[in-house]
DOZA-611837 format. One record per atom (N, C-alpha, C): residue number from 1; residue in one letter; atom name; x, y, z. Coordinates in steps of 0.02 Angstrom, whole numbers. Layout:
(atom NUM, a, CA, (X, Y, Z))
...
END
This chain:
(atom 1, m, N, (632, 1113, -296))
(atom 1, m, CA, (591, 1060, -324))
(atom 1, m, C, (541, 1039, -269))
(atom 2, t, N, (480, 1029, -289))
(atom 2, t, CA, (426, 1006, -244))
(atom 2, t, C, (420, 934, -246))
(atom 3, s, N, (419, 900, -190))
(atom 3, s, CA, (412, 827, -187))
(atom 3, s, C, (338, 807, -193))
(atom 4, a, N, (327, 744, -206))
(atom 4, a, CA, (258, 720, -213))
(atom 4, a, C, (219, 730, -150))
(atom 5, l, N, (252, 737, -92))
(atom 5, l, CA, (215, 742, -30))
(atom 5, l, C, (221, 812, -2))
(atom 6, s, N, (238, 859, -39))
(atom 6, s, CA, (242, 927, -12))
(atom 6, s, C, (173, 952, 4))
(atom 7, p, N, (170, 1001, 50))
(atom 7, p, CA, (103, 1028, 70))
(atom 7, p, C, (69, 1059, 11))
(atom 8, r, N, (100, 1082, -41))
(atom 8, r, CA, (68, 1114, -97))
(atom 8, r, C, (21, 1067, -137))
(atom 9, n, N, (43, 1002, -141))
(atom 9, n, CA, (1, 957, -180))
(atom 9, n, C, (-22, 897, -141))
(atom 10, y, N, (-23, 904, -78))
(atom 10, y, CA, (-47, 850, -34))
(atom 10, y, C, (-100, 878, 9))
(atom 11, p, N, (-158, 856, 15))
(atom 11, p, CA, (-187, 797, -17))
(atom 11, p, C, (-230, 814, -79))
(atom 12, g, N, (-226, 875, -105))
(atom 12, g, CA, (-271, 893, -161))
(atom 12, g, C, (-252, 860, -229))
(atom 13, d, N, (-192, 831, -232))
(atom 13, d, CA, (-169, 798, -292))
(atom 13, d, C, (-222, 750, -321))
(atom 14, a, N, (-227, 749, -389))
(atom 14, a, CA, (-276, 707, -421))
(atom 14, a, C, (-264, 633, -403))
(atom 15, q, N, (-201, 616, -390))
(atom 15, q, CA, (-185, 545, -374))
(atom 15, q, C, (-216, 526, -307))
(atom 16, l, N, (-231, 575, -266))
(atom 16, l, CA, (-252, 561, -198))
(atom 16, l, C, (-331, 565, -190))
(atom 17, r, N, (-365, 548, -242))
(atom 17, r, CA, (-435, 550, -243))
(atom 17, r, C, (-463, 487, -209))
(atom 18, v, N, (-423, 444, -179))
(atom 18, v, CA, (-448, 386, -144))
(atom 18, v, C, (-500, 404, -96))
(atom 19, r, N, (-494, 457, -60))
(atom 19, r, CA, (-543, 471, -8))
(atom 19, r, C, (-612, 485, -40))
(atom 20, d, N, (-612, 509, -100))
(atom 20, d, CA, (-677, 518, -134))
(atom 20, d, C, (-714, 451, -145))
(atom 21, r, N, (-675, 399, -160))
(atom 21, r, CA, (-703, 335, -172))
(atom 21, r, C, (-722, 299, -108))
(atom 22, l, N, (-692, 320, -54))
(atom 22, l, CA, (-702, 285, 11))
(atom 22, l, C, (-750, 317, 57))
(atom 23, q, N, (-784, 372, 33))
(atom 23, q, CA, (-834, 406, 73))
(atom 23, q, C, (-886, 354, 98))
(atom 24, v, N, (-893, 348, 161))
(atom 24, v, CA, (-944, 306, 190))
(atom 24, v, C, (-1001, 351, 202))
(atom 25, s, N, (-1062, 329, 183))
(atom 25, s, CA, (-1123, 366, 195))
(atom 25, s, C, (-1127, 379, 267))
(atom 26, p, N, (-1161, 435, 287))
(atom 26, p, CA, (-1163, 449, 362))
(atom 26, p, C, (-1192, 390, 396))
(atom 27, a, N, (-1162, 377, 456))
(atom 27, a, CA, (-1185, 319, 493))
(atom 27, a, C, (-1254, 329, 515))
(atom 28, r, N, (-1292, 276, 515))
(atom 28, r, CA, (-1362, 279, 537))
(atom 28, r, C, (-1359, 296, 613))
(atom 29, a, N, (-1414, 326, 638))
(atom 29, a, CA, (-1419, 341, 705))
(atom 29, a, C, (-1418, 272, 742))
(atom 30, g, N, (-1376, 267, 792))
(atom 30, g, CA, (-1371, 205, 832))
(atom 30, g, C, (-1326, 152, 806))
(atom 31, t, N, (-1299, 160, 742))
(atom 31, t, CA, (-1248, 115, 717))
(atom 31, t, C, (-1184, 125, 757))
(atom 32, e, N, (-1153, 72, 777))
(atom 32, e, CA, (-1092, 78, 821))
(atom 32, e, C, (-1035, 59, 779))
(atom 33, w, N, (-985, 111, 778))
(atom 33, w, CA, (-920, 98, 747))
(atom 33, w, C, (-867, 107, 801))
(atom 34, t, N, (-832, 55, 820))
(atom 34, t, CA, (-779, 62, 871))
(atom 34, t, C, (-715, 33, 842))
(atom 35, q, N, (-663, 33, 885))
(atom 35, q, CA, (-601, 5, 864))
(atom 35, q, C, (-605, -72, 859))
(atom 36, v, N, (-651, -101, 889))
(atom 36, v, CA, (-656, -172, 888))
(atom 36, v, C, (-718, -201, 856))
(atom 37, g, N, (-761, -157, 824))
(atom 37, g, CA, (-819, -188, 795))
(atom 37, g, C, (-866, -139, 760))
(atom 38, w, N, (-913, -167, 722))
(atom 38, w, CA, (-966, -130, 690))
(atom 38, w, C, (-1029, -167, 702))
(atom 39, a, N, (-1077, -128, 725))
(atom 39, a, CA, (-1145, -158, 740))
(atom 39, a, C, (-1199, -111, 709))
(atom 40, p, N, (-1237, -136, 661))
(atom 40, p, CA, (-1288, -94, 629))
(atom 40, p, C, (-1345, -80, 677))
(atom 41, a, N, (-1377, -22, 664))
(atom 41, a, CA, (-1436, -2, 699))
(atom 41, a, C, (-1494, -29, 659))
(atom 42, g, N, (-1522, -81, 675))
(atom 42, g, CA, (-1580, -110, 639))
(atom 42, g, C, (-1558, -150, 578))
(atom 43, e, N, (-1607, -160, 535))
(atom 43, e, CA, (-1593, -202, 474))
(atom 43, e, C, (-1555, -164, 424))
(atom 44, v, N, (-1511, -197, 387))
(atom 44, v, CA, (-1470, -171, 332))
(atom 44, v, C, (-1486, -212, 273))
(atom 45, g, N, (-1506, -180, 217))
(atom 45, g, CA, (-1517, -217, 156))
(atom 45, g, C, (-1455, -244, 122))
(atom 46, l, N, (-1465, -289, 76))
(atom 46, l, CA, (-1409, -323, 41))
(atom 46, l, C, (-1363, -270, 5))
(atom 47, a, N, (-1393, -222, -27))
(atom 47, a, CA, (-1353, -174, -64))
(atom 47, a, C, (-1313, -130, -16))
(atom 48, e, N, (-1339, -109, 38))
(atom 48, e, CA, (-1303, -67, 87))
(atom 48, e, C, (-1249, -112, 121))
(atom 49, w, N, (-1266, -173, 140))
(atom 49, w, CA, (-1218, -217, 171))
(atom 49, w, C, (-1158, -229, 122))
(atom 50, s, N, (-1173, -240, 59))
(atom 50, s, CA, (-1119, -251, 8))
(atom 50, s, C, (-1074, -188, 0))
(atom 51, a, N, (-1107, -131, -1))
(atom 51, a, CA, (-1069, -69, -9))
(atom 51, a, C, (-1022, -56, 50))
(atom 52, l, N, (-1048, -72, 111))
(atom 52, l, CA, (-1006, -66, 169))
(atom 52, l, C, (-949, -114, 169))
(atom 53, g, N, (-960, -174, 149))
(atom 53, g, CA, (-905, -224, 143))
(atom 53, g, C, (-854, -203, 95))
(atom 54, r, N, (-875, -177, 38))
(atom 54, r, CA, (-828, -153, -12))
(atom 54, r, C, (-785, -96, 15))
(atom 55, r, N, (-817, -49, 52))
(atom 55, r, CA, (-781, 5, 79))
(atom 55, r, C, (-733, -18, 135))
(atom 56, f, N, (-754, -63, 179))
(atom 56, f, CA, (-707, -93, 231))
(atom 56, f, C, (-648, -125, 197))
(atom 57, g, N, (-660, -163, 145))
(atom 57, g, CA, (-604, -194, 110))
(atom 57, g, C, (-555, -147, 82))
(atom 58, e, N, (-580, -91, 51))
(atom 58, e, CA, (-538, -41, 23))
(atom 58, e, C, (-497, -6, 78))
(atom 59, i, N, (-530, 10, 133))
(atom 59, i, CA, (-495, 38, 188))
(atom 59, i, C, (-440, -4, 211))
(atom 60, g, N, (-452, -70, 222))
(atom 60, g, CA, (-402, -115, 245))
(atom 60, g, C, (-341, -120, 197))
(atom 61, r, N, (-355, -121, 133))
(atom 61, r, CA, (-302, -124, 82))
(atom 61, r, C, (-264, -62, 77))
(atom 62, c, N, (-292, -6, 94))
(atom 62, c, CA, (-261, 60, 88))
(atom 62, c, C, (-219, 85, 147))
(atom 63, s, N, (-235, 56, 205))
(atom 63, s, CA, (-206, 85, 268))
(atom 63, s, C, (-133, 86, 269))
(atom 64, q, N, (-96, 34, 244))
(atom 64, q, CA, (-24, 36, 247))
(atom 64, q, C, (4, 93, 202))
(atom 65, w, N, (-28, 102, 142))
(atom 65, w, CA, (-7, 155, 101))
(atom 65, w, C, (-15, 223, 135))
(atom 66, w, N, (-75, 230, 162))
(atom 66, w, CA, (-93, 294, 197))
(atom 66, w, C, (-42, 310, 255))
(atom 67, l, N, (-30, 258, 293))
(atom 67, l, CA, (18, 272, 351))
(atom 67, l, C, (86, 288, 324))
(atom 68, g, N, (107, 252, 272))
(atom 68, g, CA, (175, 266, 244))
(atom 68, g, C, (182, 337, 219))
(atom 69, d, N, (130, 356, 182))
(atom 69, d, CA, (127, 425, 151))
(atom 69, d, C, (123, 476, 208))
(atom 70, w, N, (82, 460, 258))
(atom 70, w, CA, (72, 506, 314))
(atom 70, w, C, (138, 520, 351))
(atom 71, i, N, (173, 464, 365))
(atom 71, i, CA, (237, 473, 400))
(atom 71, i, C, (290, 508, 353))
(atom 72, n, N, (294, 491, 290))
(atom 72, n, CA, (336, 523, 244))
(atom 72, n, C, (324, 597, 245))
(atom 73, y, N, (262, 620, 244))
(atom 73, y, CA, (244, 689, 246))
(atom 73, y, C, (269, 720, 312))
(atom 74, g, N, (255, 686, 370))
(atom 74, g, CA, (278, 709, 433))
(atom 74, g, C, (353, 716, 437))
(atom 75, n, N, (387, 668, 412))
(atom 75, n, CA, (461, 671, 411))
(atom 75, n, C, (487, 730, 371))
(atom 76, e, N, (454, 739, 313))
(atom 76, e, CA, (479, 793, 272))
(atom 76, e, C, (460, 861, 301))
(atom 77, r, N, (400, 866, 330))
(atom 77, r, CA, (376, 930, 356))
(atom 77, r, C, (403, 947, 424))
(atom 78, f, N, (407, 897, 468))
(atom 78, f, CA, (423, 911, 539))
(atom 78, f, C, (485, 877, 563))
(atom 79, g, N, (522, 838, 520))
(atom 79, g, CA, (577, 799, 541))
(atom 79, g, C, (554, 732, 565))
(atom 80, e, N, (600, 685, 578))
(atom 80, e, CA, (581, 618, 596))
(atom 80, e, C, (531, 615, 655))
(atom 81, r, N, (479, 580, 646))
(atom 81, r, CA, (428, 578, 698))
(atom 81, r, C, (404, 509, 711))
(atom 82, y, N, (446, 458, 706))
(atom 82, y, CA, (427, 388, 716))
(atom 82, y, C, (401, 377, 787))
(atom 83, t, N, (434, 409, 835))
(atom 83, t, CA, (414, 400, 906))
(atom 83, t, C, (340, 424, 915))
(atom 84, r, N, (325, 480, 886))
(atom 84, r, CA, (257, 506, 889))
(atom 84, r, C, (207, 461, 852))
(atom 85, a, N, (226, 438, 793))
(atom 85, a, CA, (186, 394, 750))
(atom 85, a, C, (172, 330, 787))
(atom 86, v, N, (220, 302, 821))
(atom 86, v, CA, (208, 241, 860))
(atom 86, v, C, (157, 253, 913))
(atom 87, k, N, (160, 309, 948))
(atom 87, k, CA, (109, 326, 998))
(atom 87, k, C, (40, 338, 970))
(atom 88, l, N, (40, 373, 910))
(atom 88, l, CA, (-26, 390, 882))
(atom 88, l, C, (-61, 331, 850))
(atom 89, t, N, (-23, 284, 817))
(atom 89, t, CA, (-52, 233, 780))
(atom 89, t, C, (-57, 167, 816))
(atom 90, g, N, (-14, 155, 866))
(atom 90, g, CA, (-13, 90, 898))
(atom 90, g, C, (28, 39, 861))
(atom 91, y, N, (55, 56, 802))
(atom 91, y, CA, (99, 9, 767))
(atom 91, y, C, (169, 13, 795))
(atom 92, d, N, (208, -42, 790))
(atom 92, d, CA, (279, -40, 814))
(atom 92, d, C, (319, -3, 763))
(atom 93, i, N, (377, 21, 784))
(atom 93, i, CA, (419, 62, 740))
(atom 93, i, C, (442, 25, 677))
(atom 94, q, N, (457, -38, 684))
(atom 94, q, CA, (480, -76, 623))
(atom 94, q, C, (425, -81, 569))
(atom 95, s, N, (363, -92, 592))
(atom 95, s, CA, (306, -96, 542))
(atom 95, s, C, (301, -31, 508))
(atom 96, l, N, (301, 27, 547))
(atom 96, l, CA, (298, 93, 519))
(atom 96, l, C, (354, 110, 470))
(atom 97, m, N, (416, 89, 488))
(atom 97, m, CA, (472, 98, 445))
(atom 97, m, C, (461, 59, 380))
(atom 98, n, N, (436, -4, 383))
(atom 98, n, CA, (421, -39, 324))
(atom 98, n, C, (371, -6, 277))
(atom 99, m, N, (318, 24, 309))
(atom 99, m, CA, (265, 58, 272))
(atom 99, m, C, (296, 117, 236))
(atom 100, v, N, (341, 156, 273))
(atom 100, v, CA, (375, 214, 244))
(atom 100, v, C, (417, 196, 186))
(atom 101, y, N, (458, 140, 196))
(atom 101, y, CA, (503, 117, 142))
(atom 101, y, C, (466, 99, 79))
(atom 102, v, N, (413, 58, 86))
(atom 102, v, CA, (377, 40, 26))
(atom 102, v, C, (342, 99, -5))
(atom 103, a, N, (313, 143, 32))
(atom 103, a, CA, (279, 202, 4))
(atom 103, a, C, (331, 248, -29))
(atom 104, s, N, (393, 251, -2))
(atom 104, s, CA, (443, 297, -34))
(atom 104, s, C, (472, 264, -98))
(atom 105, r, N, (469, 198, -105))
(atom 105, r, CA, (493, 164, -162))
(atom 105, r, C, (443, 165, -223))
(atom 106, f, N, (378, 176, -206))
(atom 106, f, CA, (326, 178, -259))
(atom 106, f, C, (288, 242, -253))
(atom 107, g, N, (303, 290, -298))
(atom 107, g, CA, (260, 351, -297))
(atom 107, g, C, (190, 330, -310))
(atom 108, i, N, (143, 376, -290))
(atom 108, i, CA, (72, 359, -294))
(atom 108, i, C, (54, 340, -367))
(atom 109, s, N, (82, 374, -416))
(atom 109, s, CA, (62, 360, -484))
(atom 109, s, C, (86, 291, -507))
(atom 110, r, N, (135, 262, -472))
(atom 110, r, CA, (162, 197, -491))
(atom 110, r, C, (128, 136, -455))
(atom 111, r, N, (88, 152, -407))
(atom 111, r, CA, (54, 99, -368))
(atom 111, r, C, (2, 68, -408))
(atom 112, r, N, (-6, 4, -403))
(atom 112, r, CA, (-57, -33, -441))
(atom 112, r, C, (-116, -53, -397))
(atom 113, e, N, (-173, -23, -408))
(atom 113, e, CA, (-233, -41, -368))
(atom 113, e, C, (-253, -116, -370))
(atom 114, k, N, (-234, -147, -423))
(atom 114, k, CA, (-252, -218, -430))
(atom 114, k, C, (-206, -265, -387))
(atom 115, l, N, (-153, -234, -361))
(atom 115, l, CA, (-104, -271, -319))
(atom 115, l, C, (-106, -244, -249))
(atom 116, s, N, (-90, -291, -203))
(atom 116, s, CA, (-92, -272, -133))
(atom 116, s, C, (-27, -231, -113))
(atom 117, w, N, (-27, -202, -56))
(atom 117, w, CA, (32, -171, -30))
(atom 117, w, C, (88, -220, -20))
(atom 118, s, N, (70, -286, -2))
(atom 118, s, CA, (120, -337, 5))
(atom 118, s, C, (151, -354, -63))
(atom 119, h, N, (118, -352, -118))
(atom 119, h, CA, (149, -361, -183))
(atom 119, h, C, (204, -309, -193))
(atom 120, h, N, (185, -246, -179))
(atom 120, h, CA, (234, -195, -186))
(atom 120, h, C, (292, -200, -136))
(atom 121, a, N, (277, -222, -78))
(atom 121, a, CA, (332, -232, -30))
(atom 121, a, C, (382, -284, -51))
(atom 122, a, N, (357, -337, -84))
(atom 122, a, CA, (404, -389, -109))
(atom 122, a, C, (450, -364, -163))
(atom 123, l, N, (430, -309, -196))
(atom 123, l, CA, (467, -282, -252))
(atom 123, l, C, (507, -217, -233))
(atom 124, a, N, (497, -193, -174))
(atom 124, a, CA, (522, -125, -157))
(atom 124, a, C, (598, -121, -162))
(atom 125, a, N, (636, -171, -150))
(atom 125, a, CA, (709, -168, -153))
(atom 125, a, C, (736, -170, -222))
(atom 126, l, N, (696, -185, -272))
(atom 126, l, CA, (719, -193, -339))
(atom 126, l, C, (729, -123, -371))
(atom 127, d, N, (766, -120, -426))
(atom 127, d, CA, (771, -58, -464))
(atom 127, d, C, (706, -41, -499))
(atom 128, l, N, (698, 19, -523))
(atom 128, l, CA, (635, 44, -552))
(atom 128, l, C, (613, -2, -611))
(atom 129, d, N, (659, -18, -657))
(atom 129, d, CA, (637, -60, -715))
(atom 129, d, C, (613, -127, -694))
(atom 130, s, N, (648, -155, -647))
(atom 130, s, CA, (628, -224, -619))
(atom 130, s, C, (563, -218, -583))
(atom 131, q, N, (549, -168, -546))
(atom 131, q, CA, (487, -158, -512))
(atom 131, q, C, (432, -156, -564))
(atom 132, e, N, (439, -116, -617))
(atom 132, e, CA, (389, -108, -669))
(atom 132, e, C, (374, -176, -699))
(atom 133, y, N, (426, -212, -718))
(atom 133, y, CA, (416, -277, -750))
(atom 133, y, C, (376, -322, -706))
(atom 134, w, N, (395, -330, -641))
(atom 134, w, CA, (362, -376, -597))
(atom 134, w, C, (295, -353, -579))
(atom 135, l, N, (281, -289, -573))
(atom 135, l, CA, (212, -263, -561))
(atom 135, l, C, (167, -286, -621))
(atom 136, g, N, (190, -272, -679))
(atom 136, g, CA, (155, -294, -738))
(atom 136, g, C, (143, -369, -742))
(atom 137, r, N, (195, -404, -725))
(atom 137, r, CA, (189, -480, -726))
(atom 137, r, C, (140, -503, -677))
(atom 138, a, N, (142, -474, -615))
(atom 138, a, CA, (98, -499, -562))
(atom 138, a, C, (26, -484, -580))
(atom 139, i, N, (13, -430, -617))
(atom 139, i, CA, (-57, -418, -637))
(atom 139, i, C, (-77, -466, -693))
(atom 140, a, N, (-34, -469, -741))
(atom 140, a, CA, (-51, -511, -800))
(atom 140, a, C, (-59, -585, -784))
(atom 141, d, N, (-17, -609, -739))
(atom 141, d, CA, (-20, -681, -722))
(atom 141, d, C, (-62, -693, -656))
(atom 142, k, N, (-89, -637, -631))
(atom 142, k, CA, (-129, -644, -572))
(atom 142, k, C, (-93, -681, -515))
(atom 143, l, N, (-28, -660, -505))
(atom 143, l, CA, (11, -692, -455))
(atom 143, l, C, (-7, -668, -384))
(atom 144, s, N, (-17, -717, -341))
(atom 144, s, CA, (-23, -701, -268))
(atom 144, s, C, (44, -676, -241))
(atom 145, v, N, (45, -651, -183))
(atom 145, v, CA, (108, -628, -153))
(atom 145, v, C, (154, -684, -149))
(atom 146, a, N, (132, -743, -125))
(atom 146, a, CA, (174, -801, -119))
(atom 146, a, C, (200, -823, -187))
(atom 147, d, N, (160, -824, -236))
(atom 147, d, CA, (181, -844, -305))
(atom 147, d, C, (234, -792, -331))
(atom 148, l, N, (224, -727, -317))
(atom 148, l, CA, (271, -676, -338))
(atom 148, l, C, (339, -690, -306))
(atom 149, r, N, (337, -704, -238))
(atom 149, r, CA, (399, -715, -203))
(atom 149, r, C, (440, -778, -232))
(atom 150, v, N, (399, -831, -250))
(atom 150, v, CA, (429, -889, -282))
(atom 150, v, C, (461, -871, -347))
(atom 151, e, N, (427, -832, -386))
(atom 151, e, CA, (453, -813, -452))
(atom 151, e, C, (515, -769, -443))
(atom 152, l, N, (516, -725, -396))
(atom 152, l, CA, (574, -683, -382))
(atom 152, l, C, (636, -724, -359))
(atom 153, r, N, (623, -773, -314))
(atom 153, r, CA, (678, -819, -291))
(atom 153, r, C, (705, -856, -350))
(atom 154, g, N, (660, -881, -393))
(atom 154, g, CA, (684, -920, -453))
(atom 154, g, C, (730, -877, -500))
(atom 155, r, N, (704, -814, -508))
(atom 155, r, CA, (742, -766, -551))
(atom 155, r, C, (812, -754, -521))
(atom 156, r, N, (814, -744, -453))
(atom 156, r, CA, (878, -733, -422))
(atom 156, r, C, (926, -791, -426))
(atom 157, r, N, (898, -851, -426))
(atom 157, r, CA, (940, -913, -434))
(atom 157, r, C, (967, -914, -508))
(atom 158, v, N, (928, -899, -555))
(atom 158, v, CA, (953, -894, -624))
(atom 158, v, C, (1006, -844, -630))
(atom 159, l, N, (996, -786, -603))
(atom 159, l, CA, (1047, -733, -608))
(atom 159, l, C, (1112, -753, -572))
(atom 160, k, N, (1104, -783, -515))
(atom 160, k, CA, (1165, -807, -480))
(atom 160, k, C, (1202, -859, -515))
(atom 161, a, N, (1166, -907, -544))
(atom 161, a, CA, (1201, -958, -582))
(atom 161, a, C, (1235, -933, -640))
(atom 162, a, N, (1204, -886, -676))
(atom 162, a, CA, (1236, -854, -733))
(atom 162, a, C, (1300, -814, -714))
(atom 163, e, N, (1294, -781, -655))
(atom 163, e, CA, (1351, -743, -629))
(atom 163, e, C, (1406, -790, -612))
(atom 164, d, N, (1393, -847, -579))
(atom 164, d, CA, (1444, -895, -561))
(atom 164, d, C, (1479, -925, -622))
(atom 165, f, N, (1445, -928, -678))
(atom 165, f, CA, (1476, -954, -738))
(atom 165, f, C, (1500, -901, -784))
(atom 166, g, N, (1497, -839, -761))
(atom 166, g, CA, (1521, -781, -802))
(atom 166, g, C, (1480, -768, -865))
(atom 167, e, N, (1415, -787, -862))
(atom 167, e, CA, (1373, -774, -919))
(atom 167, e, C, (1321, -723, -906))
(atom 168, t, N, (1286, -701, -956))
(atom 168, t, CA, (1234, -656, -950))
(atom 168, t, C, (1167, -696, -948))
(atom 169, a, N, (1127, -685, -898))
(atom 169, a, CA, (1064, -723, -892))
(atom 169, a, C, (1016, -702, -949))
(atom 170, p, N, (980, -753, -973))
(atom 170, p, CA, (931, -734, -1024))
(atom 170, p, C, (875, -694, -996))
(atom 171, g, N, (845, -650, -1035))
(atom 171, g, CA, (786, -611, -1020))
(atom 171, g, C, (800, -567, -963))
END
């Protein structure tokens, strides 16, 4: 059986076309892109400035998924490589392990672009059906991550109370 991250379908898989949407037009001569900043070479028009901001936002929202998938692939292909990933990325091991856990709990086709990685992280420990319910609810109700966590805590209290009384919780 071929996994979702096997070399055969990674990265050519149709689900991984994110890179196509994130193509940044070639940097202008003199534009500076560093680890700590971006400085344009000369004037940038509103349309170009807006497009760059959109791309920067997409990159920021995608990076945890990308790192989780990248490490999952490395683990599958080369064996556990957290020590190397820590050195290469600069992230601490616990952060990388969290990224891997969330990425492994949500296959690429189940990830919701309208929700953040943090929304998915809040739901990662749940079973598949519960994840699907809460993903849909978070989108429909436009729940922030904080609101989603409050809703989850409330649901856990209802389930705990029902369990304590030997009842089945509604819904």
